[in-house]
C-alpha positions in Angstrom: 8.5 27.7 -125.1 8.6 28.9 -121.4 6.3 27.0 -119.3 6.7 25.0 -115.7 3.0 25.2 -115.1 1.9 22.6 -112.3 5.3 21.1 -111.6 6.4 20.4 -108.2 10.0 21.5 -106.9 11.0 18.0 -106.6 9.4 16.6 -110.4 11.7 19.4 -111.7 14.8 18.1 -110.0 13.4 14.7 -111.5 12.9 15.8 -114.4 16.4 17.6 -114.6 18.2 14.5 -113.0 16.7 11.8 -115.4 14.9 13.2 -118.5 16.5 16.6 -119.6 18.4 15.8 -122.7 22.2 17.0 -122.7 24.8 18.1 -125.5 28.1 16.7 -125.3 29.7 19.0 -123.3 26.9 18.1 -120.4 25.0 21.3 -121.2 21.1 20.8 -121.0 19.2 21.0 -124.2 15.8 20.5 -122.8 15.7 23.5 -120.1 12.2 22.9 -118.7 8.9 20.5 -119.1 7.5 22.0 -122.1 11.1 21.4 -123.8 11.2 17.8 -123.1 7.2 16.9 -123.6 7.5 18.9 -127.1 10.7 16.7 -128.2 8.8 13.8 -127.5 5.5 14.7 -128.6 6.9 15.7 -132.2 9.0 12.3 -132.1 6.2 10.0 -131.7 3.6 12.3 -133.8 6.0 11.5 -136.7 4.5 8.3 -137.1 1.2 9.9 -138.6 0.6 10.1 -142.3 1.1 13.9 -143.2 2.6 16.8 -141.7 -0.6 18.3 -140.9 -1.5 15.6 -138.9 1.9 15.5 -137.4 1.5 18.9 -136.2 -2.0 18.2 -135.0 -1.4 15.0 -133.0 1.7 16.4 -131.3 0.3 19.7 -129.8 -2.6 17.2 -128.8 0.0 14.7 -127.5 1.8 17.6 -125.5 -1.1 19.4 -123.9 -2.2 16.2 -122.4 1.8 15.7 -121.0 2.1 19.3 -120.1 -1.3 18.8 -118.2 0.0 15.8 -116.4 -3.0 13.7 -117.6 -1.0 11.3 -119.6 2.7 10.4 -119.6 4.7 7.6 -121.2 7.0 5.2 -119.6 10.5 6.4 -118.7 12.2 5.2 -121.5 9.7 7.2 -124.2 10.9 10.4 -122.0 14.6 9.6 -122.0 14.9 8.0 -125.1 12.5 9.9 -127.5 14.3 11.5 -130.7 17.7 10.4 -129.4 17.8 7.1 -131.5 17.3 5.0 -128.3 14.6 2.0 -127.5 11.4 3.6 -125.9 10.1 0.5 -124.2 10.1 -0.8 -121.0 9.6 -4.4 -121.0 11.1 -7.2 -122.8 11.3 -11.0 -122.5 13.9 -13.0 -123.8 13.8 -17.0 -124.3 16.8 -19.4 -122.7 16.7 -23.1 -124.2 18.6 -26.0 -122.7 22.3 -25.1 -124.6 25.3 -23.2 -123.6 24.8 -21.1 -126.8 21.4 -20.3 -126.2 22.2 -19.5 -122.3 24.8 -17.0 -123.3 23.1 -15.7 -126.3 20.5 -14.4 -123.9 23.3 -13.2 -121.8 24.3 -10.8 -124.3 21.0 -9.7 -125.4 20.1 -8.9 -121.9 22.7 -6.9 -121.7 22.0 -4.9 -125.1 18.3 -4.2 -123.6 19.6 -3.1 -120.1 21.4 -0.7 -121.9 18.6 0.8 -123.7 16.9 0.9 -119.7 14.4 -1.9 -120.7 14.0 -4.8 -117.8 13.8 -8.3 -119.2 12.1 -11.4 -117.8 13.1 -15.2 -118.1 11.9 -18.4 -117.7 14.5 -20.9 -116.8 12.0 -24.3 -116.9 13.4 -25.4 -119.8 17.0 -26.0 -118.5 17.9 -29.3 -117.2 18.0 -30.0 -113.3 21.0 -29.7 -111.3 22.9 -33.2 -111.4 21.2 -33.9 -115.0 24.2 -35.7 -117.2 25.9 -34.0 -120.2 26.4 -36.1 -123.1 28.6 -34.1 -124.8 31.0 -33.0 -122.1 30.5 -36.2 -120.1 29.9 -33.6 -117.1 27.0 -32.7 -114.8 24.5 -30.2 -115.5 24.5 -27.4 -112.8 21.0 -26.3 -113.2 18.4 -23.3 -114.1 19.9 -21.2 -110.6 23.3 -21.4 -111.6 22.6 -19.6 -114.9 20.3 -17.1 -113.1 23.0 -16.3 -111.2 25.3 -15.9 -114.3 22.6 -13.2 -115.9 22.9 -11.7 -112.4 26.5 -10.9 -112.6 26.2 -10.2 -115.9 23.5 -7.4 -115.3 25.7 -6.2 -112.3 28.8 -6.2 -114.5 27.0 -3.7 -116.8 25.7 -1.5 -114.4 28.8 -1.0 -113.3 30.4 -0.3 -116.4 28.5 2.8 -116.5 25.2 2.3 -118.1 21.8 2.2 -117.2 20.6 -0.4 -114.2 18.9 -3.5 -115.4 16.1 -5.4 -113.6 15.1 -8.9 -114.2 12.5 -11.3 -113.4 13.6 -14.8 -113.1 10.8 -17.6 -113.3 10.4 -21.2 -112.7 7.6 -23.7 -113.3 6.4 -25.1 -110.0 6.9 -28.9 -111.6 10.5 -28.3 -111.9 12.5 -30.7 -110.3 15.0 -27.6 -108.9 12.0 -25.8 -107.2 13.3 -26.2 -104.3 16.4 -24.2 -104.5 15.0 -21.7 -106.6 12.6 -20.9 -103.7 15.2 -20.6 -101.2 17.8 -18.6 -103.8 17.4 -15.1 -102.0 16.6 -16.3 -98.8 20.0 -15.1 -97.3 18.9 -11.2 -98.5 21.9 -10.9 -100.3 21.8 -12.9 -103.7 20.9 -12.3 -107.3 19.5 -8.7 -106.4 19.3 -7.6 -110.1 16.5 -10.2 -110.2 12.9 -10.3 -108.7 11.6 -14.0 -108.8 8.2 -15.9 -109.1 7.0 -19.5 -109.3 5.1 -20.2 -112.2 2.2 -22.1 -110.1 0.0 -24.0 -112.4 -3.8 -24.9 -111.7 -3.0 -28.4 -111.2 -0.3 -27.4 -108.1 -3.0 -25.0 -106.1 -5.7 -27.6 -106.7 -3.4 -30.6 -105.4 -2.1 -27.5 -102.6 -6.3 -27.3 -101.5 -6.4 -31.0 -101.2 -3.2 -31.7 -99.7 -2.3 -34.1 -102.2 0.9 -34.8 -104.4 1.6 -33.4 -107.8 4.4 -35.0 -111.0 7.6 -33.2 -111.5 8.4 -33.1 -114.9 12.4 -33.2 -116.2 12.4 -31.0 -119.4 15.6 -32.6 -120.6 14.2 -36.2 -120.4 10.6 -34.8 -121.6 9.1 -37.2 -118.7 7.5 -37.3 -115.1 10.5 -38.1 -112.8 8.6 -38.3 -109.4 6.2 -36.4 -107.3 5.9 -33.7 -104.4 3.8 -32.6 -101.9 1.9 -29.4 -102.9 1.4 -28.2 -99.2 5.4 -28.7 -98.6 6.4 -26.5 -101.7 3.9 -24.0 -101.0 4.9 -23.7 -97.2 8.1 -23.1 -98.5 7.2 -20.0 -101.1 5.0 -18.6 -98.2 8.0 -18.4 -95.8 10.7 -17.5 -98.0 8.2 -14.4 -99.3 7.5 -13.6 -95.8 11.5 -13.4 -94.9 12.4 -11.4 -97.9 9.7 -10.6 -100.2 10.6 -13.4 -103.1 9.3 -15.3 -104.7 5.7 -14.2 -105.8 3.4 -16.0 -107.9 2.8 -16.1 -111.3 -0.6 -17.9 -112.2 0.4 -19.5 -115.4 -2.5 -21.2 -116.6 -4.7 -18.4 -116.1 -2.3 -16.3 -118.0 -2.2 -18.5 -121.1 -5.9 -19.0 -120.8 -6.4 -15.0 -121.2 -3.7 -14.3 -123.7 -5.7 -13.1 -127.2 -2.2 -14.8 -128.8 -2.1 -18.1 -127.3 -2.3 -19.4 -130.5 1.7 -18.4 -131.3 2.4 -20.7 -128.3 2.3 -20.5 -124.2 3.8 -17.0 -122.5 6.1 -18.6 -119.8 7.4 -15.2 -118.6 6.7 -11.4 -117.8 8.7 -8.3 -117.2 10.5 -7.5 -114.0 7.5 -6.4 -112.2 5.1 -8.9 -112.8 2.2 -6.6 -114.9 3.2 -7.8 -118.5 3.0 -11.1 -119.6 5.2 -11.7 -123.0 6.0 -14.0 -125.4 9.8 -14.5 -126.0 11.1 -12.0 -127.8 8.2 -9.8 -127.5 8.4 -6.0 -125.9 5.7 -3.7 -124.7 5.4 0.0 -124.3 3.6 1.5 -121.5 1.9 4.7 -120.3 -0.4 6.0 -117.4 -3.4 8.2 -116.9 -3.0 10.0 -113.9 -7.2 9.7 -112.6 -6.8 12.8 -110.0 -7.0 14.9 -112.7 -10.4 14.0 -113.7 -11.9 14.7 -110.4 -14.4 17.5 -111.0 -16.6 18.5 -107.4 -19.5 19.5 -109.8 -19.6 16.7 -112.2 -21.7 13.9 -112.2 -19.9 11.0 -110.1 -17.4 13.7 -109.6 -15.2 13.0 -112.6 -15.3 13.9 -115.7 -15.7 10.7 -118.2 -16.0 12.8 -121.5 -12.5 14.4 -120.9 -11.0 10.8 -119.5 -12.6 9.0 -122.5 -10.6 11.7 -124.7 -7.4 11.0 -122.9 -7.6 7.0 -123.3 -7.9 7.3 -127.1 -5.3 9.7 -127.1 -3.0 7.8 -125.0 -4.0 4.5 -127.3 -3.0 6.5 -130.2 0.1 7.6 -128.7 1.5 4.1 -127.7 0.4 2.7 -130.9 2.7 5.7 -132.5 5.5 4.6 -130.1 5.4 0.6 -131.7 6.3 2.4 -135.5 9.1 5.2 -134.4 10.5 2.9 -131.8 14.3 1.7 -132.1 14.5 -2.0 -130.9 17.5 -3.5 -129.7 17.3 -6.9 -131.4 15.8 -7.5 -134.5 13.7 -11.0 -133.4 12.3 -8.2 -131.0 11.2 -5.8 -133.8 9.5 -8.8 -135.4 7.5 -9.6 -132.7 6.6 -6.4 -131.3 5.5 -5.3 -134.5 3.7 -8.5 -135.6 1.3 -8.2 -132.1 1.6 -4.5 -131.6 0.7 -5.0 -127.8 0.4 -1.7 -125.5 -0.1 -1.4 -122.1 -1.9 1.7 -120.7 -2.6 2.1 -117.3 -3.3 4.4 -114.3 -1.6 6.5 -111.6 -3.3 8.8 -108.9 -6.0 6.4 -107.9 -5.0 6.9 -104.2 -5.5 10.9 -104.8 -8.5 10.3 -106.4 -10.1 8.5 -103.8 -8.9 11.0 -101.4 -10.6 13.7 -103.4 -14.0 11.7 -103.6 -13.5 11.0 -99.8 -13.4 7.1 -100.3 -11.6 4.6 -98.4 -9.1 2.6 -100.1 -10.1 -0.3 -98.1 -13.8 -0.6 -98.9 -16.6 -2.0 -100.9 -17.3 1.6 -102.6 -13.2 1.7 -103.9 -13.4 -1.7 -105.4 -16.9 -0.6 -107.1 -15.1 2.5 -108.5 -12.1 0.7 -109.7 -14.3 -1.8 -111.9 -16.3 0.9 -113.0 -13.3 2.9 -114.1 -11.5 0.1 -115.7 -14.6 -1.2 -117.3 -15.1 2.4 -118.8 -11.4 3.0 -119.8 -11.5 -1.2 -121.5 -14.5 -0.2 -123.6 -12.8 3.2 -125.0 -9.5 1.6 -125.4 -10.8 -1.1 -127.4 -12.7 0.9 -129.5 -10.0 3.5 -129.8 -7.7 0.1 -131.1 -10.5 -0.9 -133.5 -10.7 2.2 -135.1 -6.9 2.8 -135.4 -7.3 -0.9 -137.6 -9.7 0.8 -139.7 -7.4 3.8 -140.5 -4.1 1.5 -140.5 -4.6 -1.5 -140.4 -5.0 -4.8 -137.9 -1.8 -6.0 -135.7 -0.4 -8.6 -138.3 -1.0 -11.7 -136.0 -4.8 -11.1 -135.7 -5.5 -14.3 -137.5 -3.9 -16.0 -134.9 -5.4 -14.1 -132.4 -9.1 -14.2 -130.8 -9.9 -11.1 -132.7 -9.7 -13.1 -136.2 -12.4 -11.7 -138.7 -12.6 -8.4 -136.4 -10.7 -4.8 -136.6 -8.0 -4.5 -134.1 -4.8 -2.8 -134.0 -3.3 -3.7 -130.8 -3.5 -7.4 -129.4 -4.0 -6.0 -125.8 -4.3 -2.2 -125.0 -4.3 -2.5 -120.7 -1.6 -2.8 -117.8 -1.3 -1.7 -114.6 2.4 -0.9 -114.0 4.3 0.9 -111.3 4.5 4.5 -111.6 6.9 5.2 -109.4 9.1 8.0 -111.3 6.3 9.0 -113.5 3.9 9.5 -110.8 6.7 11.8 -109.1 6.6 13.8 -112.1 3.0 14.0 -112.3 2.7 14.9 -108.7 0.5 12.1 -108.0 0.3 9.1 -106.2 1.9 6.2 -107.9 -0.1 3.5 -110.0 -3.2 2.0 -107.9 -1.1 1.7 -104.7 -2.1 3.4 -101.7 0.0 6.5 -100.3 2.9 4.9 -98.6 3.1 8.0 -96.1 1.2 11.7 -95.8 4.4 13.2 -94.4 8.4 11.6 -95.3 11.3 13.5 -94.3 14.5 12.4 -95.5 17.9 12.8 -94.2 20.5 13.8 -97.0 24.4 14.3 -96.5 24.1 18.3 -96.2 20.7 18.6 -94.4 16.7 17.5 -95.0 14.4 17.3 -97.4 10.5 17.3 -96.3 7.8 15.8 -98.3 4.4 16.4 -97.9 1.0 14.6 -99.9 -0.3 17.8 -100.9 -4.0 16.9 -100.2 -3.2 16.1 -96.4 -1.4 19.5 -96.5 -4.3 21.4 -97.8 -6.7 19.3 -95.2 -4.7 20.2 -92.1 -4.3 23.7 -92.8 -8.2 24.1 -93.0 -8.8 21.8 -90.0 -5.6 22.8 -87.6 -5.1 19.7 -84.9 -8.2 18.1 -85.8 -7.9 14.4 -86.5 -8.1 13.0 -90.0 -11.3 11.9 -91.8 -11.0 7.9 -91.7 -10.9 7.7 -95.5 -7.0 9.6 -95.3 -5.3 6.1 -95.5 -1.8 5.1 -95.8 -0.3 1.8 -97.2 0.3 0.1 -93.5 -3.3 1.6 -92.2 -4.6 -1.5 -95.0 -5.1 -4.7 -94.4 -3.4 -7.2 -96.9 -6.8 -8.6 -97.9 -7.8 -5.5 -99.1 -4.8 -4.7 -101.2 -5.5 -7.9 -102.9 -9.1 -6.9 -103.2 -7.8 -3.5 -105.1 -5.6 -5.5 -107.1 -8.4 -7.9 -108.2 -10.9 -5.4 -109.0 -8.5 -3.9 -111.9 -7.2 -7.0 -112.8 -10.7 -7.7 -114.1 -10.8 -5.5 -116.7 -7.2 -5.6 -117.4 -5.8 -7.6 -120.5 -2.5 -8.1 -119.5 -1.5 -7.7 -115.9 -1.5 -5.7 -112.6 1.3 -4.9 -110.5 0.6 -4.4 -107.1 2.8 -4.9 -103.9 0.4 -6.6 -101.1 2.1 -4.6 -97.9 2.1 -6.5 -94.6 3.3 -4.7 -91.2 6.3 -6.4 -89.8 4.4 -8.3 -87.0 2.5 -10.2 -89.8 3.0 -14.0 -89.5 3.3 -16.5 -92.4 0.1 -17.6 -92.1 -1.0 -14.2 -93.1 1.0 -14.5 -96.2 -0.4 -17.7 -97.2 -4.3 -15.9 -96.9 -3.1 -13.4 -99.5 -1.7 -15.5 -101.7 -4.7 -17.8 -101.6 -7.1 -15.3 -101.5 -5.2 -14.1 -105.0 -5.7 -17.1 -106.5 -9.3 -17.4 -105.7 -10.1 -13.6 -106.9 -8.8 -14.4 -110.4 -5.5 -12.2 -110.4 -2.7 -13.2 -112.7 0.1 -12.8 -110.0 0.9 -11.8 -106.5 4.2 -10.7 -105.1 4.2 -9.1 -101.2 6.2 -7.1 -98.8 6.6 -7.3 -95.1 7.5 -4.3 -93.8 11.4 -3.8 -93.0 12.0 -7.5 -93.7 14.8 -6.8 -96.1 16.5 -4.8 -93.3 16.8 -7.9 -91.1 19.5 -10.3 -90.9 17.2 -13.2 -92.4 18.3 -16.7 -90.7 16.4 -19.7 -92.5 16.0 -22.3 -89.8 15.2 -26.0 -90.6 13.0 -26.4 -87.1 11.3 -23.7 -85.0 12.9 -25.3 -82.2 16.4 -23.9 -83.8 17.1 -20.2 -82.0 20.5 -18.1 -81.1 21.8 -17.5 -77.7 24.7 -15.2 -76.9 27.7 -17.0 -75.6 28.8 -16.6 -72.1 31.5 -13.8 -71.6 34.9 -15.1 -70.2 36.2 -13.6 -67.1 38.9 -10.8 -69.0 39.1 -10.5 -72.8 42.2 -9.2 -74.7 40.7 -5.5 -76.5 41.4 -2.2 -78.4 40.2 1.1 -78.3 39.9 3.7 -80.9 39.0 7.3 -81.3 37.2 8.7 -83.9 35.5 12.4 -84.5 31.8 12.7 -85.3 29.4 15.4 -85.3 28.8 14.8 -81.9 31.9 15.0 -80.4 34.7 12.3 -79.9 33.5 8.5 -80.2 35.6 6.3 -78.3 35.0 2.3 -79.5 36.2 -0.2 -77.5 36.3 -3.9 -79.3 36.9 -6.9 -77.6 38.2 -10.1 -78.6 37.3 -14.1 -78.4 39.3 -16.7 -80.2 40.7 -13.8 -82.7 37.1 -12.5 -83.8 35.2 -9.3 -82.6 32.9 -10.6 -80.0 31.9 -7.2 -77.5 31.8 -3.4 -78.8 31.6 -0.5 -76.1 31.2 2.8 -76.8 31.1 6.1 -75.1 31.0 10.0 -76.6 32.0 13.0 -74.8 30.9 16.6 -74.8 27.2 15.1 -75.8 23.8 15.4 -74.0 22.2 12.1 -72.3 20.2 11.1 -74.9 23.1 10.9 -77.2 25.4 9.4 -74.8 22.4 6.8 -74.3 22.0 6.0 -78.1 25.9 5.2 -78.0 25.7 2.8 -75.4 22.9 1.2 -76.9 24.4 0.6 -80.1 27.4 -1.0 -78.2 24.8 -3.3 -76.1 22.8 -4.3 -79.3 26.0 -5.1 -81.6 27.8 -6.8 -78.5 24.4 -9.2 -78.4 24.7 -9.6 -82.4 28.4 -10.7 -82.0 28.0 -13.0 -78.8 25.5 -14.7 -81.0 27.3 -15.7 -83.9 26.7 -13.2 -86.4 29.7 -12.1 -88.6 30.9 -8.7 -87.8 31.3 -7.7 -91.5 27.4 -8.3 -91.5 27.3 -5.5 -88.5 29.2 -3.0 -90.6 27.5 -3.8 -93.8 24.3 -2.3 -91.9 25.8 0.2 -90.1 28.0 1.7 -92.7 26.5 4.9 -94.8 23.9 5.2 -92.1 23.1 9.6 -92.7 22.7 11.4 -89.3 21.6 15.2 -88.7 25.6 16.2 -88.1 27.9 14.6 -90.5 31.8 15.8 -90.2 34.6 15.3 -92.9 37.9 14.0 -90.6 41.0 12.8 -91.3 39.3 9.7 -92.6 36.8 11.2 -94.9 33.4 11.4 -94.0 31.5 10.2 -91.2 27.8 10.7 -91.3 26.4 9.4 -87.8 27.5 7.7 -84.8 26.6 4.1 -86.4 28.7 5.0 -89.6 31.6 6.0 -87.2 31.0 2.6 -85.3 31.4 0.7 -88.6 34.4 2.9 -89.6 36.3 1.7 -86.5 35.3 -1.9 -87.1 36.7 -1.5 -90.7 39.8 -0.7 -89.5 40.6 -3.9 -87.6 38.9 -6.6 -89.6 39.1 -5.1 -93.0 37.1 -3.1 -95.4 33.3 -4.4 -96.1 32.4 -3.7 -99.8 28.9 -2.7 -100.4 28.1 -5.8 -102.0 25.3 -3.8 -104.6 22.6 -4.3 -101.8 21.1 -1.5 -103.2 18.1 -3.1 -103.2 18.0 -3.6 -99.5 19.4 -0.1 -98.3 17.4 2.7 -97.3 19.9 5.3 -98.9 19.4 6.9 -102.4 22.4 5.9 -104.4 22.2 9.2 -106.0 21.5 11.8 -103.8 21.7 10.2 -100.2 18.4 10.8 -99.7 16.5 7.9 -97.1 14.2 6.1 -99.0 10.6 4.5 -97.7 10.7 1.0 -96.5 8.8 -0.9 -99.4 9.9 -3.2 -101.9 10.1 -1.0 -105.1 11.0 2.7 -103.4 11.7 5.7 -105.4 13.5 8.1 -103.9 11.4 11.5 -103.4 14.5 13.9 -103.9 15.8 12.5 -107.0 13.6 10.2 -108.4 16.0 7.2 -108.4 14.6 3.7 -108.3 16.2 0.5 -108.7 15.5 0.0 -112.4 17.0 3.4 -112.9 
């Protein structure tokens, strides 16, 4: 096969870096997109009953993927035909015993090795300080064991396997809820976890009424006290404002709407929150590119007929994956095949709105969202019912809301983030607005420029004219409309919706509170927010608003040392002054360079000095400056110097010791694979190679 039709240069880079199959020597077996998609299509179609049907469906699956109308989740693209797991989402149980906890650690490592993400509910673990009868000791609490799993995830990642992503959940009525909420406030801890508080309806009503709610000890199985709901809610909001965590999971709503609730409560979700699952359950996902169905001459400017056909095809594809899948644990295979839960979603939503000239933050957009998903739900349920006629119901149907009916899959729809597969499809991610129409990434050997094609097309036709108001980016859109868009999609989705609610850096904690309350009122199943730039800041959690940092007065004289380092702009001279044997001030100057570069170097020195005099550890300064890329990188006797900030970090390290990365890749703005600049968002995807934190 020899086809690369419609795939951008960056999409081809991503396919080669992430998905093309190689032999033992490292040579490509898949040489172009058609090879990859034919491999996936034929493997998934092998679930069909006859050779003729397998050949027919393989061709249909192949054409839909090549046309970029539908793509499955990354594990399916990576693992099909390679004896690997094809599912993306898993939930594992944690019970109140060391045996259970460390069995879960082992099982999580097996899932991560296969490329999956895991969710855990820590609410069944006894609170910190509880008596342990067998050892006569004191329990360390759920947060400590979450840290154990985080450390194990880090070790598996460093061992050369895939990056693990986790979701940690704790019920709001657990005695250790305050420790859980504050766990990530330092901006460094448990970077392999997203965390969410499981907020009950009782808690939300108590918060609204400024009342208290009961705290339940899972070990003693008893109510052990009360907490003020407003105090806990404020703590959640303040932490989310500071670092983006925790999110909220509306756990009672999830269970009320769960079609298999007779099997017991759902307690946790996958890492991005869009897939609530029973313990040991998994789900495979896929997304339809809505922008591919825009046809100006059609009714509503949308090809509803072809859209319906692709929905049916995608439901069949995802159902087939369940049968051809390789599961990391027998317990997961048993639960997954008993419920046959699938999650079909969408991408290219923002592109469709652009094509239709509809503002993202408008009632017209939310109406179209509801109409689109209502159509998708009807078609997906109809196809699942038709598959049940052909293949049989899912085994647990007698314990579900579908008892007495025909249904192949317990659930059919999920709105997942589609970072990498939307890059392959050449469309906007999931239901998110476009992050930026122009994005330039600095990499070590130059720059890459990423321009949205619809924006580029409009600019080429209209020159210097101002953009129409329907060209909206994430930070043009008020947070309220992010929430309203999520809610519009959630109305028709039987699983859940992953959506980042973007806030400008200047947003207040009250703004975050308003979004959390609106999400609950509009009946979403959860919410996560990200305030622009918050994770690049040194976060200081203050007990009171009066607590402030002030720089210390400078003594009349201080000992100092001056070092020289070569940069791409000339020799940089860095003087470090010491007070009480610690760095206290930094002065910089650079020769043979323009006034702007000299001014920038001086400004850096002044700001570093302000931080040091205010008590910020010099290692924190280094970790912020180290590795920043620039336009004039240069190799010296000490290695690669990427920029002036990077050079200053290297000088500081000479005198106080090397500062490790601390694996803070969640908060960095540099791609770990190719060095490109990443967009500032909660789950950024590299525009150059497709790397993301779940890779």
